[in-house]
LUMFIDO-217747 format. One line per 4 residues: for each residue x, y, z of N, C-alpha, C. Coordinates in nm, 2 decimals. Atoms other than C-alpha are relative to their C-alpha. Example, Ala and Ser with C-alpha at 12.3 -4.5 7.8 and 13.67 -1.06 7.14 Angstrom:
residues 2
0.09 -0.12 0.00 1.23 -0.45 0.78 0.09 0.12 0.00 ~ -0.09 -0.11 0.00 1.37 -0.11 0.71 -0.08 0.11 0.08
end
This chain:
residues 151
0.08 -0.11 -0.03 11.35 -1.28 -7.68 -0.14 -0.01 -0.06 ~ 0.13 0.02 0.06 11.07 -1.36 -7.92 -0.08 -0.11 0.07 ~ 0.07 0.11 -0.07 10.99 -1.69 -7.74 -0.05 0.05 0.13 ~ 0.05 -0.05 -0.12 10.97 -1.50 -7.41 -0.12 0.09 -0.01
0.12 -0.09 0.02 10.73 -1.24 -7.55 -0.12 -0.08 -0.04 ~ 0.11 0.09 0.03 10.52 -1.52 -7.70 -0.06 -0.06 0.13 ~ 0.04 0.06 -0.12 10.50 -1.69 -7.36 -0.08 0.10 0.09 ~ 0.07 -0.10 -0.08 10.40 -1.36 -7.19 -0.14 0.03 -0.06
0.13 -0.02 0.07 10.13 -1.30 -7.45 -0.10 -0.12 0.02 ~ 0.08 0.12 -0.02 10.01 -1.66 -7.42 -0.06 -0.01 0.14 ~ 0.04 0.00 -0.14 9.99 -1.63 -7.04 -0.11 0.10 0.02 ~ 0.10 -0.10 -0.01 9.79 -1.31 -7.07 -0.13 -0.04 -0.06
0.12 0.05 0.06 9.55 -1.46 -7.31 -0.07 -0.11 0.08 ~ 0.05 0.11 -0.08 9.51 -1.78 -7.10 -0.07 0.06 0.13 ~ 0.06 -0.06 -0.12 9.45 -1.56 -6.79 -0.13 0.07 -0.03 ~ 0.12 -0.07 0.04 9.19 -1.35 -6.97 -0.11 -0.10 -0.03
0.10 0.10 0.03 9.01 -1.66 -7.10 -0.05 -0.07 0.13 ~ 0.04 0.06 -0.13 9.01 -1.82 -6.75 -0.09 0.09 0.08 ~ 0.07 -0.10 -0.08 8.89 -1.50 -6.59 -0.14 0.02 -0.06 ~ 0.14 -0.01 0.06 8.60 -1.47 -6.84 -0.08 -0.12 0.02
0.07 0.12 -0.02 8.51 -1.83 -6.81 -0.05 -0.01 0.15 ~ 0.04 0.00 -0.14 8.50 -1.80 -6.43 -0.12 0.10 0.02 ~ 0.11 -0.09 -0.01 8.27 -1.50 -6.46 -0.13 -0.06 -0.06 ~ 0.11 0.06 0.06 8.05 -1.69 -6.70 -0.06 -0.11 0.08
0.05 0.10 -0.09 8.03 -1.98 -6.46 -0.08 0.06 0.11 ~ 0.07 -0.06 -0.10 7.93 -1.75 -6.19 -0.14 0.05 -0.05 ~ 0.12 -0.05 0.05 7.66 -1.60 -6.41 -0.10 -0.12 -0.02 ~ 0.08 0.12 0.01 7.53 -1.95 -6.48 -0.07 -0.03 0.13
0.06 0.04 -0.13 7.49 -2.03 -6.12 -0.10 0.11 0.06 ~ 0.09 -0.11 -0.05 7.33 -1.69 -6.04 -0.14 -0.01 -0.08 ~ 0.13 0.02 0.07 7.07 -1.75 -6.32 -0.07 -0.12 0.05 ~ 0.07 0.13 -0.04 7.00 -2.11 -6.21 -0.06 0.02 0.14
0.05 -0.02 -0.14 6.97 -2.01 -5.84 -0.12 0.10 0.00 ~ 0.10 -0.10 0.01 6.76 -1.71 -5.93 -0.13 -0.06 -0.05 ~ 0.12 0.06 0.04 6.51 -1.91 -6.13 -0.05 -0.10 0.10 ~ 0.04 0.10 -0.10 6.50 -2.18 -5.86 -0.07 0.07 0.12
0.06 -0.08 -0.11 6.44 -1.93 -5.58 -0.13 0.07 -0.03 ~ 0.12 -0.07 0.05 6.19 -1.73 -5.78 -0.12 -0.09 0.00 ~ 0.11 0.09 0.01 5.97 -2.03 -5.85 -0.04 -0.06 0.14 ~ 0.03 0.06 -0.13 6.01 -2.18 -5.50 -0.07 0.10 0.09
0.07 -0.10 -0.08 5.91 -1.85 -5.33 -0.14 0.02 -0.05 ~ 0.14 -0.01 0.05 5.61 -1.82 -5.56 -0.09 -0.12 0.05 ~ 0.07 0.11 -0.05 5.52 -2.17 -5.45 -0.04 0.01 0.15 ~ 0.03 -0.03 -0.14 5.55 -2.07 -5.08 -0.11 0.10 0.01
0.10 -0.10 -0.01 5.35 -1.76 -5.14 -0.14 -0.05 -0.04 ~ 0.12 0.06 0.05 5.09 -1.98 -5.31 -0.07 -0.07 0.11 ~ 0.07 0.07 -0.11 5.02 -2.17 -4.99 -0.07 0.09 0.10 ~ 0.06 -0.08 -0.11 4.94 -1.88 -4.76 -0.14 0.04 -0.02
0.13 -0.04 0.01 4.62 -1.76 -4.91 -0.11 -0.11 -0.03 ~ 0.09 0.11 0.04 4.46 -2.10 -4.96 -0.14 0.01 0.06 ~ 0.14 -0.01 -0.06 4.18 -2.05 -4.71 -0.08 0.11 -0.05 ~ 0.08 -0.12 0.05 4.08 -1.71 -4.84 -0.04 -0.03 -0.15
0.04 0.03 0.14 4.09 -1.84 -5.20 -0.12 -0.09 0.00 ~ 0.11 0.10 -0.01 3.86 -2.13 -5.11 -0.13 0.07 0.04 ~ 0.12 -0.07 -0.05 3.62 -1.90 -4.92 -0.04 0.10 -0.11 ~ 0.04 -0.10 0.10 3.62 -1.66 -5.22 -0.09 -0.07 -0.10
0.09 0.06 0.10 3.43 -1.92 -5.42 -0.15 0.00 0.05 ~ 0.13 -0.01 -0.05 3.13 -1.86 -5.19 -0.06 -0.13 0.05 ~ 0.07 0.12 -0.04 2.87 -2.12 -5.11 0.02 -0.12 -0.10 ~ -0.02 0.12 0.08 3.00 -2.44 -5.26 0.00 -0.12 0.09
0.00 0.12 -0.09 2.98 -2.80 -5.14 0.13 -0.03 0.07 ~ -0.12 0.03 -0.08 3.23 -2.94 -4.89 0.10 -0.07 -0.09 ~ -0.09 0.07 0.09 3.37 -3.17 -5.16 0.07 0.09 -0.09 ~ -0.06 -0.10 0.09 3.43 -2.88 -5.40 0.10 0.08 0.08
-0.10 -0.07 -0.09 3.60 -2.69 -5.11 0.13 -0.08 0.01 ~ -0.12 0.09 -0.02 3.83 -2.99 -5.05 0.08 -0.01 -0.13 ~ -0.07 0.01 0.13 3.91 -3.02 -5.42 0.08 0.12 -0.03 ~ -0.07 -0.13 0.03 4.00 -2.65 -5.46 0.12 0.01 0.10
-0.11 -0.01 -0.10 4.21 -2.67 -5.14 0.11 -0.09 -0.04 ~ -0.10 0.10 0.04 4.39 -2.98 -5.26 0.07 0.05 -0.12 ~ -0.07 -0.05 0.12 4.46 -2.83 -5.60 0.09 0.12 0.02 ~ -0.08 -0.12 -0.03 4.58 -2.50 -5.46 0.13 -0.04 0.07
-0.12 0.05 -0.07 4.82 -2.68 -5.22 0.09 -0.08 -0.09 ~ -0.08 0.08 0.09 4.94 -2.92 -5.48 0.08 0.09 -0.10 ~ -0.08 -0.09 0.09 5.04 -2.64 -5.72 0.11 0.07 0.08 ~ -0.11 -0.07 -0.08 5.23 -2.46 -5.44 0.11 -0.10 0.03
-0.10 0.10 -0.03 5.41 -2.78 -5.34 0.08 -0.04 -0.13 ~ -0.07 0.03 0.13 5.49 -2.86 -5.71 0.10 0.11 -0.03 ~ -0.09 -0.11 0.03 5.64 -2.51 -5.75 0.12 0.00 0.09 ~ -0.11 0.01 -0.10 5.85 -2.55 -5.43 0.09 -0.11 -0.04
-0.08 0.11 0.04 5.97 -2.89 -5.56 0.08 0.04 -0.12 ~ -0.07 -0.04 0.12 6.07 -2.75 -5.90 0.12 0.09 0.04 ~ -0.11 -0.08 -0.05 6.27 -2.48 -5.73 0.11 -0.07 0.08 ~ -0.10 0.07 -0.09 6.43 -2.71 -5.48 0.08 -0.10 -0.08
-0.08 0.10 0.08 6.53 -2.98 -5.73 0.10 0.07 -0.09 ~ -0.10 -0.08 0.08 6.69 -2.72 -5.96 0.11 0.06 0.08 ~ -0.11 -0.05 -0.09 6.88 -2.56 -5.67 0.09 -0.11 0.04 ~ -0.08 0.11 -0.05 6.99 -2.90 -5.55 0.10 -0.05 -0.11
-0.09 0.05 0.11 7.13 -3.02 -5.89 0.10 0.11 -0.04 ~ -0.10 -0.10 0.03 7.29 -2.68 -5.94 0.11 0.00 0.10 ~ -0.10 0.01 -0.10 7.47 -2.72 -5.61 0.09 -0.12 -0.02 ~ -0.08 0.13 0.01 7.58 -3.08 -5.68 0.09 0.01 -0.12
-0.08 0.00 0.12 7.69 -3.04 -6.04 -0.09 0.06 -0.11 ~ 0.09 -0.06 0.09 7.52 -2.79 -6.27 0.03 -0.03 -0.15 ~ -0.03 0.03 0.14 7.69 -2.91 -6.59 -0.02 -0.15 -0.03 ~ 0.02 0.14 0.03 7.61 -3.28 -6.56 -0.12 -0.02 -0.09
0.11 0.03 0.09 7.38 -3.45 -6.81 -0.13 -0.01 0.08 ~ 0.12 0.01 -0.08 7.13 -3.53 -6.53 -0.06 0.14 0.04 ~ 0.05 -0.14 -0.04 7.12 -3.16 -6.42 -0.07 0.06 -0.12 ~ 0.06 -0.07 0.12 7.05 -3.05 -6.78 -0.13 -0.06 -0.03
0.13 0.07 0.02 6.77 -3.31 -6.81 -0.10 0.06 0.10 ~ 0.09 -0.06 -0.10 6.62 -3.17 -6.49 -0.03 0.14 -0.03 ~ 0.03 -0.14 0.04 6.66 -2.81 -6.61 -0.10 0.00 -0.11 ~ 0.09 0.00 0.12 6.48 -2.89 -6.94 -0.14 -0.05 0.04
0.14 0.05 -0.04 6.20 -3.10 -6.78 -0.07 0.10 0.09 ~ 0.06 -0.10 -0.08 6.14 -2.83 -6.52 -0.05 0.12 -0.08 ~ 0.04 -0.11 0.09 6.13 -2.56 -6.78 -0.12 -0.04 -0.08 ~ 0.12 0.05 0.07 5.89 -2.77 -6.98 -0.13 0.00 0.08
0.11 0.00 -0.09 5.66 -2.81 -6.68 -0.05 0.14 0.02 ~ 0.03 -0.14 -0.02 5.68 -2.44 -6.61 -0.07 0.07 -0.12 ~ 0.06 -0.05 0.12 5.59 -2.36 -6.97 -0.14 -0.05 -0.01 ~ 0.13 0.05 0.01 5.29 -2.59 -6.96 -0.09 0.07 0.11
0.07 -0.07 -0.10 5.18 -2.43 -6.63 -0.03 0.14 -0.04 ~ 0.01 -0.13 0.04 5.23 -2.09 -6.78 -0.12 0.01 -0.11 ~ 0.11 0.00 0.10 5.00 -2.18 -7.08 -0.13 -0.02 0.07 ~ 0.13 0.02 -0.07 4.73 -2.32 -6.85 -0.04 0.13 0.07
0.03 -0.12 -0.07 4.75 -2.01 -6.64 -0.04 0.11 -0.09 ~ 0.03 -0.10 0.09 4.74 -1.79 -6.94 -0.14 -0.01 -0.06 ~ 0.13 0.02 0.06 4.43 -1.94 -7.08 -0.11 -0.02 0.10 ~ 0.10 0.02 -0.10 4.25 -1.98 -6.75 0.01 0.12 0.10
-0.02 -0.10 -0.11 4.37 -1.77 -6.45 0.02 0.14 -0.05 ~ -0.04 -0.13 0.05 4.49 -1.48 -6.66 -0.13 0.08 -0.03 ~ 0.12 -0.07 0.03 4.13 -1.40 -6.75 -0.08 0.05 0.12 ~ 0.06 -0.04 -0.12 4.04 -1.35 -6.39 0.05 0.14 0.05
-0.04 -0.13 -0.04 4.05 -1.00 -6.25 0.06 0.00 0.14 ~ -0.07 0.01 -0.12 4.29 -1.08 -5.97 0.15 -0.01 -0.03 ~ -0.14 -0.02 0.04 4.66 -0.97 -5.99 0.09 -0.13 0.01 ~ -0.09 0.12 -0.01 4.83 -1.29 -5.86 -0.02 -0.10 -0.11
0.03 0.09 0.11 4.65 -1.50 -6.13 0.07 0.05 -0.13 ~ -0.06 -0.06 0.12 4.78 -1.26 -6.39 0.15 -0.01 0.00 ~ -0.15 0.00 -0.02 5.14 -1.28 -6.25 0.05 -0.15 -0.03 ~ -0.04 0.14 0.01 5.15 -1.67 -6.27 0.07 -0.02 -0.13
-0.07 0.03 0.13 5.23 -1.70 -6.65 0.14 0.07 -0.01 ~ -0.13 -0.08 0.01 5.50 -1.42 -6.62 0.10 -0.06 0.09 ~ -0.09 0.06 -0.09 5.66 -1.58 -6.32 0.05 -0.14 -0.05 ~ -0.03 0.13 0.05 5.65 -1.93 -6.47 0.10 0.01 -0.12
-0.09 -0.01 0.12 5.81 -1.82 -6.80 0.13 0.06 0.04 ~ -0.13 -0.06 -0.04 6.07 -1.60 -6.63 0.09 -0.10 0.07 ~ -0.08 0.11 -0.07 6.18 -1.89 -6.41 0.05 -0.10 -0.10 ~ -0.04 0.10 0.10 6.19 -2.13 -6.70 0.11 0.06 -0.09
-0.10 -0.06 0.08 6.40 -1.89 -6.91 0.13 0.01 0.09 ~ -0.12 -0.01 -0.09 6.64 -1.82 -6.61 0.07 -0.14 0.01 ~ -0.05 0.14 -0.02 6.68 -2.20 -6.56 0.07 -0.05 -0.13 ~ -0.05 0.05 0.13 6.73 -2.29 -6.93 0.13 0.08 -0.04
-0.12 -0.08 0.04 6.97 -2.00 -7.00 0.12 -0.03 0.09 ~ -0.11 0.03 -0.10 7.17 -2.07 -6.68 0.05 -0.14 -0.02 ~ -0.05 0.14 0.01 7.19 -2.44 -6.75 0.07 -0.02 -0.13 ~ -0.06 0.03 0.13 7.31 -2.40 -7.11 0.09 0.11 -0.05
-0.10 -0.10 0.05 7.54 -2.10 -7.13 0.14 -0.05 -0.03 ~ -0.13 0.06 0.01 7.86 -2.29 -7.08 -0.01 -0.15 -0.03 ~ -0.02 0.13 0.01 7.95 -2.62 -7.21 -0.05 -0.10 -0.08
end
C-alpha cells in the first residue's frame, strides 16, 4: 500500500515537473521569436523611409546622399539579418551551443547599436530615432532571456 502511494505521488510530481518544463520551453521560444520578429520588423520599417530621410538633409552633395542612403539601408538589412538568424537558430535548435553564441553575439551588437543610437540619434527631435535604443535593448533582452531560461 505504501509503495503504491509513493508511486502515485512520484508520478504526480513527475507530471507536474514535465508540465512546468514544457511551459517554460514554450516561454523560451515565445521570447526568442518575439525578439527576432521585433528587430526584423524594425529593420523592414527602417528601409521604407530611406528616400525621405535622405531628402530631409536638404541640399547636400550627390556623394553624401549616396553615403546616407547606403548607411540607412545597411542598418535596415543588418537588423533584418539579426532577426532572421535568431529565428532560424531558434527553429533548428534553440538550446545548442551555437544558438547560444548567436544569441549572445546578436544581443551584443544590438546593445552597441543602442548605445550609438542613444548618444547620436536620440538627441534628434524625431520619434523613430528616439525609439531605436529602446527597440534594440528590448530585442536584446528578449533574445538573451529566451536563450538562457532553460538549460
